[in-house]
DSSP file (Angstrom, degrees, kcal/mol; ACC not computed):
  #  RESIDUE AA STRUCTURE BP1 BP2  ACC     N-H-->O    O-->H-N    N-H-->O    O-->H-N    TCO  KAPPA ALPHA  PHI   PSI    X-CA   Y-CA   Z-CA
    1    1 A F              0   0    0      0, 0.0    30,-1.1     0, 0.0    31,-0.1   0.000 360.0 360.0 360.0 172.0  121.7 -152.0  169.6
    2    2 A P        -     0   0    0      0, 0.0     3,-0.1     0, 0.0     6,-0.1  -0.101 360.0 -89.5 -63.4 160.0  120.6 -155.6  169.7
    3    3 A L    >   -     0   0    0      1,-0.1     3,-1.6     4,-0.1     2,-0.2  -0.387  48.2-101.7 -63.8 140.9  117.1 -156.7  170.7
    4    4 A P  T 3  S+     0   0    0      0, 0.0    -1,-0.1     0, 0.0     3,-0.1  -0.467 107.6  14.4 -62.5 134.6  116.7 -157.3  174.4
    5    5 A G  T 3  S+     0   0    0      1,-0.2     2,-0.5    -2,-0.2    -2,-0.1   0.343 102.6 108.0  83.8  -7.8  116.7 -161.0  175.1
    6    6 A L  S <  S-     0   0    0     -3,-1.6     2,-0.4     4,-0.0    -1,-0.2  -0.879  70.9-124.5-104.6 135.7  118.1 -162.0  171.7
    7    7 A E     >  -     0   0    0     -2,-0.5     4,-2.1     1,-0.2     3,-0.3  -0.607  10.3-141.9 -76.3 131.0  121.7 -163.2  171.5
    8    8 A M  H  > S+     0   0    0     -2,-0.4     4,-3.3     1,-0.2     5,-0.2   0.833 101.8  59.9 -63.0 -31.2  123.7 -161.1  169.0
    9    9 A Q  H  > S+     0   0    0      2,-0.2     4,-2.6     1,-0.2    -1,-0.2   0.914 106.3  47.0 -62.6 -40.9  125.4 -164.3  167.9
   10   10 A E  H  > S+     0   0    0     -3,-0.3     4,-2.1     2,-0.2    -2,-0.2   0.942 117.1  41.7 -65.2 -48.8  122.1 -165.8  166.8
   11   11 A V  H  X S+     0   0    0     -4,-2.1     4,-2.6     2,-0.2     5,-0.2   0.923 115.9  51.0 -64.1 -44.3  121.0 -162.6  165.0
   12   12 A G  H  X S+     0   0    0     -4,-3.3     4,-2.8    -5,-0.2    -2,-0.2   0.911 110.5  47.8 -60.9 -44.6  124.4 -162.1  163.5
   13   13 A G  H  X S+     0   0    0     -4,-2.6     4,-2.3    -5,-0.2    -1,-0.2   0.902 111.9  50.6 -63.2 -41.4  124.6 -165.7  162.2
   14   14 A F  H  X S+     0   0    0     -4,-2.1     4,-1.5    -5,-0.2    -2,-0.2   0.934 115.0  42.1 -62.1 -47.5  121.1 -165.4  160.7
   15   15 A L  H  X S+     0   0    0     -4,-2.6     4,-0.8     2,-0.2    -2,-0.2   0.905 113.8  51.9 -68.1 -41.3  122.0 -162.1  158.9
   16   16 A R  H  < S+     0   0    0     -4,-2.8     3,-0.5    -5,-0.2    -1,-0.2   0.906 113.7  44.4 -60.6 -41.6  125.4 -163.3  157.8
   17   17 A K  H  < S+     0   0    0     -4,-2.3    -1,-0.2    -5,-0.2    -2,-0.2   0.774 119.4  40.9 -73.8 -27.5  123.9 -166.5  156.3
   18   18 A N  H  < S+     0   0    0     -4,-1.5     2,-0.3    -5,-0.2    -1,-0.2   0.261  99.8  78.6-112.7  11.7  121.0 -164.8  154.6
   19   19 A T     <  -     0   0    0     -4,-0.8     2,-0.2    -3,-0.5     5,-0.0  -0.887  51.7-165.7-121.7 155.4  122.4 -161.5  153.1
   20   20 A E    >   -     0   0    0     -2,-0.3     3,-1.5     1,-0.0    -2,-0.0  -0.704  44.8 -88.2-123.3 177.1  124.4 -160.7  150.1
   21   21 A Y  T 3  S+     0   0    0      1,-0.3    46,-0.0    -2,-0.2    -1,-0.0   0.874 124.8  54.7 -54.8 -40.8  126.4 -157.7  149.0
   22   22 A K  T 3  S+     0   0    0     45,-0.1    46,-2.9    44,-0.1     2,-0.4   0.540  87.7  99.2 -77.0  -5.9  123.3 -156.1  147.3
   23   23 A D  E <   -a   68   0A   0     -3,-1.5     2,-0.5    44,-0.2    46,-0.2  -0.697  52.5-167.4 -85.2 128.6  121.2 -156.3  150.5
   24   24 A V  E     -a   69   0A   0     44,-2.9    46,-2.8    -2,-0.4     2,-0.4  -0.981  22.5-140.1-110.4 120.1  120.9 -153.2  152.7
   25   25 A V  E     +ab  70  47A   0     21,-0.7    23,-2.8    -2,-0.5     2,-0.3  -0.683  24.4 176.1 -95.0 130.9  119.4 -154.3  156.0
   26   26 A F  E     -ab  71  48A   0     44,-2.9    46,-3.2    -2,-0.4    23,-0.2  -0.897   2.6-178.1-124.9 154.1  116.8 -152.3  157.8
   27   27 A S  E     - b   0  49A   0     21,-2.4    23,-2.1    -2,-0.3    46,-0.1  -0.960  30.2-159.6-155.8 137.7  114.8 -153.0  161.0
   28   28 A P  S    S+     0   0    0      0, 0.0    45,-0.1     0, 0.0     3,-0.1   0.389  99.8  47.5 -88.7   3.3  112.1 -151.4  163.2
   29   29 A V  S    S+     0   0    0     43,-0.5     2,-0.3     1,-0.3    44,-0.1   0.565 117.1   8.5-121.7 -12.9  113.3 -153.6  166.1
   30   30 A C        -     0   0    0     42,-0.2     2,-0.3    18,-0.1    -1,-0.3  -0.983  54.8-146.0-159.8 169.4  117.1 -153.3  166.3
   31   31 A E        -     0   0    0    -30,-1.1    17,-0.2    -2,-0.3    -5,-0.1  -0.995   5.3-163.3-140.6 143.3  120.1 -151.5  165.0
   32   32 A V  B     -C   47   0A   0     15,-2.2    15,-1.5    -2,-0.3    -2,-0.0  -0.891  25.9-164.6-124.0  99.4  123.7 -152.5  164.3
   33   33 A P        -     0   0    0      0, 0.0     7,-0.2     0, 0.0     6,-0.1  -0.244  31.2-112.4 -79.5 170.0  125.7 -149.3  164.0
   34   34 A M  S    S+     0   0    0      1,-0.2     6,-0.1     5,-0.1    12,-0.0   0.877  91.5  79.6 -67.6 -38.4  129.2 -148.8  162.5
   35   35 A T  S    S+     0   0    0      1,-0.1    -1,-0.2     2,-0.1     0, 0.0  -0.982  85.7  31.9-127.0 137.0  130.6 -148.0  165.9
   36   36 A P  S >  S-     0   0    0      0, 0.0     3,-0.7     0, 0.0     4,-0.4   0.582  81.4-153.7 -71.9 151.4  131.4 -149.7  168.1
   37   37 A P  T 3> S+     0   0    0      0, 0.0     4,-1.2     0, 0.0    -2,-0.1   0.475  70.9  98.4 -75.2  -0.7  132.3 -152.4  165.6
   38   38 A F  T >4 S+     0   0    0      1,-0.2     3,-0.7     2,-0.2     4,-0.5   0.918  85.2  43.6 -53.5 -50.4  131.7 -155.2  168.0
   39   39 A F  T X> S+     0   0    0     -3,-0.7     4,-2.0     1,-0.2     3,-1.1   0.817 106.1  62.6 -69.2 -30.1  128.2 -156.0  166.7
   40   40 A L  H 3> S+     0   0    0     -4,-0.4     4,-2.6     1,-0.3    -1,-0.2   0.796  91.8  66.3 -63.4 -27.3  129.4 -155.8  163.1
   41   41 A S  H << S+     0   0    0     -4,-1.2    -1,-0.3    -3,-0.7    -2,-0.2   0.791 107.9  39.9 -66.3 -25.1  131.7 -158.7  163.7
   42   42 A Y  H <4 S+     0   0    0     -3,-1.1   -26,-0.2    -4,-0.5    -2,-0.2   0.894 127.0  30.2 -85.4 -46.7  128.7 -160.9  164.2
   43   43 A T  H  < S-     0   0    0     -4,-2.0    -3,-0.2     2,-0.1    -2,-0.2   0.827  77.7-154.9 -84.2 -32.7  126.4 -159.6  161.5
   44   44 A R  S  < S+     0   0    0     -4,-2.6     2,-0.3    -5,-0.3    -4,-0.1   0.630  74.6  81.1  58.1  14.7  129.0 -158.4  158.9
   45   45 A K  S    S-     0   0    0     -5,-0.1     2,-0.2   -21,-0.0    -1,-0.1  -0.989  83.9-122.6-144.4 136.3  126.2 -156.1  157.8
   46   46 A R        -     0   0    0     -2,-0.3   -21,-0.7    -3,-0.1     2,-0.5  -0.575  22.6-148.3 -72.8 143.0  125.1 -152.8  159.2
   47   47 A V  E     -bC  25  32A   0    -15,-1.5   -15,-2.2    -2,-0.2     2,-0.4  -0.974  10.1-147.0-116.5 119.2  121.4 -152.8  160.3
   48   48 A Y  E     -b   26   0A   0    -23,-2.8   -21,-2.4    -2,-0.5     2,-0.3  -0.722  13.8-127.0 -89.8 130.6  119.7 -149.4  159.9
   49   49 A W  E     -b   27   0A   0     -2,-0.4     2,-0.3   -23,-0.2   -18,-0.1  -0.570  32.4-171.1 -72.4 132.8  117.0 -148.5  162.4
   50   50 A I        +     0   0    0    -23,-2.1     3,-0.1    -2,-0.3   -20,-0.1  -0.947  30.5 175.5-128.1 150.9  113.8 -147.4  160.7
   51   51 A T  S    S+     0   0    0     -2,-0.3     2,-0.3     1,-0.3    -1,-0.1   0.387  76.9  14.1-123.7  -7.2  110.6 -145.9  161.8
   52   52 A S  S >> S-     0   0    0      1,-0.1     4,-0.9     0, 0.0     3,-0.6  -0.978  77.4-103.8-158.6 165.9  108.9 -145.5  158.4
   53   53 A W  H 3> S+     0   0    0     -2,-0.3     4,-2.4     1,-0.2     3,-0.3   0.816 117.3  66.5 -63.1 -30.0  109.2 -146.5  154.7
   54   54 A G  H 3> S+     0   0    0      1,-0.2     4,-2.6     2,-0.2    -1,-0.2   0.843  92.8  58.9 -61.0 -34.1  110.6 -143.0  154.1
   55   55 A D  H <> S+     0   0    0     -3,-0.6     4,-1.7     2,-0.2    -1,-0.2   0.905 108.9  44.8 -59.9 -41.2  113.7 -143.9  156.2
   56   56 A I  H  X S+     0   0    0     -4,-0.9     4,-2.4    -3,-0.3     5,-0.2   0.935 111.3  52.6 -68.0 -46.9  114.3 -146.8  153.7
   57   57 A R  H  X S+     0   0    0     -4,-2.4     4,-1.3     1,-0.2    -2,-0.2   0.916 110.2  48.2 -55.9 -46.2  113.7 -144.6  150.7
   58   58 A R  H  < S+     0   0    0     -4,-2.6    -1,-0.2     1,-0.2    -2,-0.2   0.892 112.4  48.2 -64.0 -40.1  116.2 -142.0  151.9
   59   59 A K  H  < S+     0   0    0     -4,-1.7    -1,-0.2     1,-0.2    -2,-0.2   0.859 113.3  47.3 -70.3 -34.4  118.9 -144.5  152.6
   60   60 A L  H >< S+     0   0    0     -4,-2.4     3,-2.6    -5,-0.1    -1,-0.2   0.687  83.3 115.9 -80.1 -18.0  118.4 -146.3  149.2
   61   61 A D  T 3< S+     0   0    0     -4,-1.3    -3,-0.0     1,-0.3    48,-0.0  -0.304  85.2  12.7 -56.3 124.7  118.5 -143.0  147.3
   62   62 A G  T 3  S+     0   0    0      1,-0.3    -1,-0.3    -2,-0.1    -2,-0.1   0.326  98.2 121.0  90.2  -7.4  121.5 -143.0  145.0
   63   63 A L  S <  S-     0   0    0     -3,-2.6    -1,-0.3     1,-0.1    -3,-0.0  -0.539  74.6 -81.2 -85.0 158.2  122.3 -146.7  145.4
   64   64 A P    >   -     0   0    0      0, 0.0     3,-1.7     0, 0.0    -1,-0.1  -0.116  39.2-111.1 -58.5 154.2  122.4 -148.9  142.3
   65   65 A E  T 3  S+     0   0    0      1,-0.3    40,-0.3    -3,-0.1    41,-0.3   0.811 112.7  61.3 -54.7 -37.4  119.2 -150.4  140.9
   66   66 A G  T 3  S+     0   0    0     39,-0.1    -1,-0.3    38,-0.1   -44,-0.1   0.486  77.4 120.2 -75.0  -1.0  119.9 -154.0  141.9
   67   67 A T    <   -     0   0    0     -3,-1.7    38,-2.0    -7,-0.1     2,-0.4  -0.345  50.6-152.1 -64.9 142.0  120.0 -153.0  145.6
   68   68 A R  E     -aD  23 104A   0    -46,-2.9   -44,-2.9    36,-0.2     2,-0.7  -0.942  11.5-136.0-116.7 141.0  117.5 -154.8  147.9
   69   69 A A  E     -aD  24 103A   0     34,-3.0    34,-3.0    -2,-0.4     2,-0.6  -0.853  22.3-162.5 -87.9 118.3  116.0 -153.5  151.1
   70   70 A S  E     -aD  25 102A   0    -46,-2.8   -44,-2.9    -2,-0.7     2,-0.6  -0.918   4.1-154.4-107.2 115.3  116.1 -156.4  153.5
   71   71 A I  E     -aD  26 101A   0     30,-2.9    30,-2.4    -2,-0.6     2,-0.5  -0.798   5.7-157.2 -96.1 118.1  113.7 -155.9  156.4
   72   72 A F  E     + D   0 100A   0    -46,-3.2   -43,-0.5    -2,-0.6     2,-0.3  -0.839  26.4 147.6 -98.6 125.9  114.7 -157.8  159.6
   73   73 A V  E     - D   0  99A   0     26,-2.0    26,-2.8    -2,-0.5     2,-0.3  -0.898  35.1-126.9-141.7 172.1  112.0 -158.5  162.2
   74   74 A T  E     - D   0  98A   0      3,-1.8    24,-0.2    -2,-0.3     3,-0.2  -0.840  28.1-110.2-120.5 163.2  111.2 -161.2  164.7
   75   75 A K  S    S+     0   0    0     22,-2.8     3,-0.2    -2,-0.3    23,-0.1   0.870 120.1  38.6 -56.6 -38.5  108.1 -163.3  165.3
   76   76 A D  S    S+     0   0    0     21,-0.3     2,-0.5     1,-0.2    -1,-0.2   0.670 119.2  45.8 -89.6 -18.9  107.5 -161.5  168.5
   77   77 A R        +     0   0    0     -3,-0.2    -3,-1.8     2,-0.0    -1,-0.2  -0.839  66.5 127.6-132.5  96.4  108.5 -158.0  167.5
   78   78 A N        +     0   0    0     -2,-0.5     4,-0.1    -3,-0.2    -5,-0.1  -0.785  24.6 179.0-149.6 102.1  107.2 -156.7  164.2
   79   79 A P        +     0   0    0      0, 0.0    -1,-0.1     0, 0.0    -6,-0.0   0.550  65.3  86.4 -80.1  -6.0  105.3 -153.4  163.9
   80   80 A I  S    S-     0   0    0      1,-0.1     5,-0.1     2,-0.0     2,-0.0  -0.797  94.2-102.4 -95.6 133.4  104.9 -153.8  160.1
   81   81 A P     >  -     0   0    0      0, 0.0     4,-1.8     0, 0.0     3,-0.4  -0.309  24.0-137.3 -56.0 129.7  101.8 -155.8  158.9
   82   82 A W  H  > S+     0   0    0      1,-0.2     4,-2.7     2,-0.2     5,-0.2   0.877 102.2  57.3 -54.9 -41.5  102.9 -159.3  157.9
   83   83 A E  H  > S+     0   0    0      1,-0.2     4,-2.3     2,-0.2    -1,-0.2   0.884 105.3  50.4 -61.1 -39.3  100.7 -159.2  154.8
   84   84 A R  H  > S+     0   0    0     -3,-0.4     4,-2.0     2,-0.2    -1,-0.2   0.928 111.7  47.2 -65.2 -44.7  102.5 -156.1  153.5
   85   85 A L  H  X S+     0   0    0     -4,-1.8     4,-1.8     1,-0.2    -2,-0.2   0.926 113.5  48.1 -62.4 -44.7  105.9 -157.6  154.0
   86   86 A R  H  < S+     0   0    0     -4,-2.7    -1,-0.2     1,-0.2    -2,-0.2   0.887 111.1  51.2 -63.9 -39.1  104.9 -160.9  152.3
   87   87 A K  H  < S+     0   0    0     -4,-2.3    -1,-0.2    -5,-0.2    -2,-0.2   0.898 116.7  38.5 -65.4 -41.5  103.3 -159.0  149.3
   88   88 A L  H  < S+     0   0    0     -4,-2.0    -1,-0.2    -5,-0.2    -2,-0.2   0.720  96.2  99.2 -83.3 -21.9  106.4 -156.8  148.6
   89   89 A S     <  -     0   0    0     -4,-1.8    14,-0.2    -5,-0.2     3,-0.1  -0.427  47.2-171.1 -75.4 136.5  109.0 -159.5  149.3
   90   90 A V  S    S+     0   0    0     12,-3.2     2,-0.3     1,-0.3    13,-0.1   0.592  84.0  15.4 -93.8 -16.2  110.7 -161.4  146.5
   91   91 A K  E     -E  102   0A   0     11,-1.0    11,-3.1     2,-0.0     2,-0.4  -0.962  66.9-161.0-155.9 139.2  112.4 -163.7  149.0
   92   92 A T  E     -E  101   0A   0     -2,-0.3     2,-0.4     9,-0.2     9,-0.2  -0.988   3.1-161.9-125.6 130.9  111.7 -164.4  152.7
   93   93 A C  E     +E  100   0A   0      7,-2.6     7,-2.3    -2,-0.4     2,-0.4  -0.925  13.8 178.8-109.0 135.9  114.2 -166.0  155.0
   94   94 A N  E     +E   99   0A   0     -2,-0.4     2,-0.3     5,-0.2     5,-0.2  -0.991   9.5 157.3-142.6 127.6  112.9 -167.5  158.2
   95   95 A E  E >  S-E   98   0A   0      3,-2.3     3,-1.9    -2,-0.4   -81,-0.1  -0.881  71.0 -22.9-154.9 118.8  114.8 -169.3  161.0
   96   96 A D  T 3  S-     0   0    0     -2,-0.3     3,-0.1     1,-0.3   -21,-0.1   0.849 127.7 -44.3  51.1  43.0  113.8 -169.8  164.7
   97   97 A G  T 3  S+     0   0    0      1,-0.3   -22,-2.8   -23,-0.1     2,-0.4   0.511 113.0 118.2  82.9   4.1  111.5 -166.8  164.8
   98   98 A L  E <   -DE  74  95A   0     -3,-1.9    -3,-2.3   -24,-0.2     2,-0.4  -0.885  44.1-168.5-102.8 136.1  113.9 -164.5  162.9
   99   99 A F  E     -DE  73  94A   0    -26,-2.8   -26,-2.0    -2,-0.4     2,-0.4  -0.960  16.7-172.3-129.1 143.3  112.6 -163.1  159.5
  100  100 A L  E     -DE  72  93A   0     -7,-2.3    -7,-2.6    -2,-0.4     2,-0.6  -0.956   9.2-164.5-133.7 114.3  114.3 -161.3  156.7
  101  101 A F  E     -DE  71  92A   0    -30,-2.4   -30,-2.9    -2,-0.4     2,-0.6  -0.887   9.8-151.2-102.3 118.9  112.0 -159.9  153.9
  102  102 A K  E     +DE  70  91A   0    -11,-3.1   -12,-3.2    -2,-0.6   -11,-1.0  -0.814  18.1 179.8 -97.2 119.5  113.9 -159.0  150.7
  103  103 A I  E     -D   69   0A   0    -34,-3.0   -34,-3.0    -2,-0.6   -14,-0.1  -0.968  31.4-111.9-123.5 128.7  112.2 -156.2  148.8
  104  104 A P  E >>  -D   68   0A   0      0, 0.0     3,-1.5     0, 0.0     4,-0.5  -0.281  23.2-126.5 -58.6 142.3  113.6 -154.7  145.5
  105  105 A S  H >> S+     0   0    0    -38,-2.0     4,-1.0   -40,-0.3     3,-0.9   0.777 105.2  73.4 -61.8 -25.5  114.7 -151.1  145.8
  106  106 A A  H 34>S+     0   0    0    -41,-0.3     5,-3.3     1,-0.3     6,-0.9   0.819  86.8  63.6 -58.7 -30.6  112.4 -150.2  142.9
  107  107 A V  H X45S+     0   0    0     -3,-1.5     3,-0.7     4,-0.3    -1,-0.3   0.892 106.7  42.5 -59.8 -39.9  109.4 -150.6  145.3
  108  108 A F  H <<5S+     0   0    0     -3,-0.9    -1,-0.2    -4,-0.5    -2,-0.2   0.617 110.5  56.5 -84.7 -12.8  110.7 -147.7  147.4
  109  109 A R  T 3<5S-     0   0    0     -4,-1.0    -1,-0.2    -3,-0.3    -2,-0.2   0.309 119.9-106.9 -97.4   7.2  111.6 -145.6  144.4
  110  110 A G  T < 5S+     0   0    0     -3,-0.7    -3,-0.2    -4,-0.2    -2,-0.1   0.685  96.6 104.0  78.6  18.2  108.0 -145.8  143.1
  111  111 A K  S   <S+     0   0    0     -5,-3.3    -4,-0.3    -6,-0.2     2,-0.2   0.308  73.8  49.2-112.6   6.8  108.9 -148.3  140.3
  112  112 A G              0   0    0     -6,-0.9   -24,-0.0    -5,-0.2    -7,-0.0  -0.536 360.0 360.0-130.9-164.1  107.5 -151.5  141.8
  113  113 A S              0   0    0     -2,-0.2    -6,-0.1   -25,-0.1   -25,-0.0   0.478 360.0 360.0 -49.6 360.0  104.5 -153.0  143.5
């Protein structure tokens, strides 16, 4: 579910504006499940809850090569080292303390950095 203290409209608008079809969104700080569909109406993207890189690897398994793992975190809540995200990311979106790090799926399949 959404982060405590963050408006879903703000998060939803940020994700809607900064994601494409090939982005699969993951987050260690929030989740947007398929049901109930209320939160999906804001994000237009499902956000998968992760606790490890393995969670991302398993979800990307079998998806097309061009897929990107987009990691959503906030300035105040990010358990992943910033340096690691910046190093792996091919594109970073940042707006009002919300961050989306776009990482090629090849990285999680052992074919990238």
